[in-house]
N, C-alpha and C positions, 0 to 999 in steps of 0.2 A: 363879412358877415354882419345880418340884420341884428339890430342890437336885441329883436325879440325872440332872438334864437337859445339857448339854452348853452353853455361852454361846458369845457370838460378839462379839468385842472388835472396836468398832467409834467413830471419829468421823469423822464429814465433814470435820474440820480437816486430816485426813489428805490428804487430796489436796493440801496446799499442799507439801507433800515432791514438788517439779516443780521442773527444773535451768531450761527456757526453754519457749517455747512449741513450738518443732521438738524437741525433744527425744524420743527414741522409748519413754522412759519417763512413759507418759501417763497420769496415776491417775484419768482419768475410767473407768477399767477397774472402778475400785472402785465410781464410783455405778452404771454398768451392773450389776455384779451383785448389789450389794445390792436393786435396783430389781428384777431378773430375780426372785431369790427371795421378794419381797414380792409381786409379782406371782403366782406360783404359790403363794401360801399358805403357805409353809416357811421365812418368819423373822417368828416372834412380838415384840413391842416385849420381852417379857419375857426371850428368849433374849439380850439386849442387853446390854453392859457397857462404861463408858468406859475408856479406857485414860487413864493419867494420865503425866508427864514421867517419866524417870529420874532421879535423883541423881546427883550428880556421881563420889559413891562405888560405884556402881552402874557406872557409864559406865566408871571407873578400874579395876575386876574385867577387861576387855579391852582397853582401850587407855589409851594413853602419857599422861602429863599434858601434856607438851608437844606432843602432837597434840590433846587437847580443847582446849585454848588456844589453838592456830589454828585451830578450827574454830569456835569463838566469836568471834574476830576478824573472820574472814571473814564471819561473819555480817552485819555491821553492814551497815546501808546505803550508803555508802561507807567502805569498807574502812581504814586507813591505809596509806599506801604503801611500809611496811614488811613488812606482814602479807602483802601483794599480792607481793611479790617473794619470798616465803616458800613461796609455796601452792604452787609446783613441786615442794618439800621434799616437802610429804604429799600430793603425789597430786590436790590441789584445781584445777588448772587444767588440765585436759585437755577434750576435747569431750566424755567420757563423763561425768568429774564433778568439772564445773566448779563453783566455789562460786558460793550464792547468798543473797542477803539474809533474815534467819531462819530458815537454816540448821540452826541448831544447837538452836533450841526445837523447831523439828517433828521432827527427826530423835531428839532426847530421848522424846518423846512415843510415836514409832513404837517406840523400844527400849524405854519404858516398857511398851507394848500389850503385847510379846511378854512381857516381867517378869510384867505383869498374870496373862496365859493361864498363867505356870508358876505362878506363887502360889496361884490358883485351882484349878488341879489335883493340884498336889504338898500343899494343907491339905486337898484334900480336898471342896473346895467345888462341886464339878464333876469329872466325872470325864474330859471333855475340852476344850477349848478352841482356836477357830481363831481366829486372828488376821492376814488377809487384808492388814494394812498392812504386817505384816512380812514378814521374808524377805531380809534385804538381808547375803548373803552372801559378798559379796566384801572388805569390808572388813577391812583387818589392823589390826595395831595401831598405826602409827604412820602408814596412808595408805590415804586415801580409793581406793576403785577398781572401774568397773564399774557405776557406777548406783550406789554405798552409801558412803553418808560414815560410817555409824555401823553396827558389827552388833550387831543387835538379837537374831539367832538365838544368837552365842555369848554377848552378857549373860542371856538366857533360861538358858541351859545353867547358867553359872556361878552362877547363884542359885538353882537347881534343887540345884545340887552341893554349893556352899557353905551352903547355909539348911539344907536336909533330907537332905542326905549324900548323894544319889543318884547311883546310876549310871543314867548318860545313855546313850541310842543316839540320834545322830540322823543322819537318814535325809534326803538329799537329792535331789529328782527334778529340778532346774532340768538346760537341755539343757546350763547351763555348770557348770565342775567347782567345786561348795562348798569353793575353796580358805581362804577368809577362817576359816572352822570348823575345817578341819579343820589349820591350822597354831597356830590358837590352842590347840587340844588336840592335839597331835601327843605330845609326850610324857607324856599325863595318860593312865594305866590307869583312869580312873574313867570317862572319854568314849570312846566308839566312834564313828566317822564312818564315815557309809555314801556314797557318792555315785553316781551312774548320770547319762553325762552323756555326749556325743559329744565325740569323741578330741581330746586337746587339741593335737592333730599340724594342726589344721586352723581352731581354733577358741577364743578368749579364753577363761579366761585361760594357756592353754598347759600347764595343769598338770593332775594327775589320775591320771597315769601308776599302772598295773596295781603298779607295784614301789614307790612310795609308801603303807609299810606302819605309819608309827609309828616310834619309837626308844625305846629303854631298857626301861623295863618295860611300856612302850605299843605295842610291835611287836606286831601283829597286830588291832592296835583302829583301821588307818584302813586303810577297803576303797574300792578304788576299781574300776568299769565301764567303761569307756572306751569307748562302742560305737561302731559303724563310721557316716559318712554315709548318708541314707539305710536305715537301720533302721528295720524298720513293727511293727505292735503286736505280735505274735508272738513276734517274736527279742527284743523291748524285756521283755515281760512273762516271758519265759522265764528271761531274765537277771536280773531284777530279782527276782522271784520266791521263784527257788532261791538266788539269795544271802541276802536280808533274811531268810527262815525259817530258813534256818540261820546264820545271823548272833546273831538273836533267841533261839535255841536254846543258843548257845555262850556269849554276853556273859550272857545273862539280865540286862537291864536294868530298872530300878526305872520307868521312864518315858521313850517317843518321844516325841524332836523330829523333827516332819517338816518340811520346805520344799517347795511347792508350788510350784515357776514352773511353767508350763505352755507352754514354747515349744521343745517337742520335738516340738510340732505340727508336722505336715503344711505349713499357711498359714501360719508363725511367719516372719518375713522374715529373722532376725537367725541363724538355724543351717539344718543341712540334716538334722534327724532327721527322719520320716516317718511319725509316731505319728498316731493319730485319734484321738477322744473317747472311743471303747473304754478307750483307758489309762488315763482320769482318771475312772473308773467303778474300775476294776476295782482301780488300784494302792491309792486312799484303802479299797478293801473288806478289801484284805488286809492295810493296816495296822490296821486296827481292828480285825481278828481275832486279829491277834498281840496287838496293846495288852491285850484282853482276856483270853488266853492267859497273856502270861507278865509281865504290866503293872498288873493287878487293873484296866485300864482304861485307865491314865494314860495320855493321848496329847495332846500340844500339837501341833499345824498352824498354821503359818506360811505366806504367801503367796510372793512369787518375781518371775522375769521373765515375760516372755508381753508379744507385741510385737505380736501380733494382735487388737487391743483390743475388735474389734465382732467377727468369727466366732469367737474362740478362748475369752479367758480368762473373758466372764462365764459360760460353760457350764462350763467346767471347773470353775472356782473354785465356783459351782454345787453341782456334782455332788459333791464334794467335801461340802459344807455336809449337801447330802442323804443322801450316807452317813454321815456323823457324826452326825447329827440323827436317822438311821434313819427317814426319810420314807419316806410308802408308795410313792411315785410311783417309788421309786428299782429296786422290783421288778416294775416297770413295763415296766424300760427293758431290750431286748436287741437282740442286731442282728435281729432278724427286728418286731419291734414298734417303729417307726420316730414315737415320741411327739414330740406338737407341743409347741414353746413356746408359752407365754401369750401369744395375741395383741394382749393391749394392751400386751403388753413389745415384738412386733414393729413395734406401730403407733408407741410411744411413740418410738422409737430408730433406725429407718429410715431417716427422713428425715436424717436426721445423719450418717447411715454411708454412705463412700465407697465400699462395696462391699454386695451384696445376702446381707442376713442369712440365714444359716442359721433355718429354720421348724421346725427338730426336736433334741433335746436329745441323739440322736447322728449321724455323718456315714455320708452313704450308702458307705461304703468297696467296696463293690460296683461300685461306678460310677467307680472313681479309674483311672487307667491303672496296670498294672502295673510292678513295677518290676524294670527288666531284670537286675541282677545280686545278687537275693535270694536264691538258693540261699548261694551266695559268701559274701555280708556276714551270713546265718544263721551260716555256718559259724566265721566267723572272730569273732562274737560270742561262739560258744558256746566255742571255746580261749580269750577274753579272760577269761568265766564261770568256766575250771575254775582258771585263774591265779589270779582275785582271792579266791578259794575254799581257796587254799590253804595258808595261814599263819590263817586265824581262830582266834582266841583265846577 
């Protein structure tokens, strides 16, 4: 594989990052995405790189020693009673983020995968790197939260910053606010965080207001675009595109780290934004273009949320890789040309799916029922966008 080609960080073992059988964070989505890309002829073996476990020193860049100790202790098949009693203090006893056997080992590998992506890009070994197993953006310094035990995104940013002295722009497109990453670098002027998400008035984690802007020398480097429930493609892309383009031009990062939760899709069961697959093509296209314009191409992309694992995640994450690796098929996709998914993939997964799988890459949005308050939502988002851009640094 040429050095100038993007890399895909993946280990099937990452599906072991799984809380329990009934939890919405279902890692079968990773298997389905990789299978879709392979059946589309878009993921050659030469593009693959294995993650390696993060070291304790790397975890300590973004997590407190006591928290790491607790995660390790609660990773035992039968944790000691004293650690079970302590689980609540570290956010590891909730329905969202319950401790599980082997938790430290597998999450350290997830973190290591994102650091591997950062290392490959920052060293010049690859222009872009994708690690779909990553994107656990809610974990805080001393607390697990929102399905996230360790924060691999923060660890990858810290690696790029500390090892290479890089100015890092973090772009979070998950429908839930990227709170863990924001707070990790809230006072750090070398890291700019931008998150577009459903307003926290109605959705976890309840943060990400437009007036969260950073502190001290870093004021203006925390940018939040909380959009309204039932926001659709046009309004989402307007807000995202204008703010990101201006942010990159002002901040002038050395590298872009992006988180690609795909739960802003209309089918996602845990949120209320109403985007289609069009967003998951247009959004990485813009990031890709800006990375080449401002960062000499340096782009590290991570996975994230996404809870309709059948109809949404495989297509959205595959589109991200198709854009990143400049596959010819991406040029054939537009609203008028509904290119079909590989029949072999549909045949392989339809029998397992509880819903009818879509058979095209993009959604037939013309057939969707219109949102009644479209204009009101668009205007409110436009106001939020303008406020978000007021103090860009």
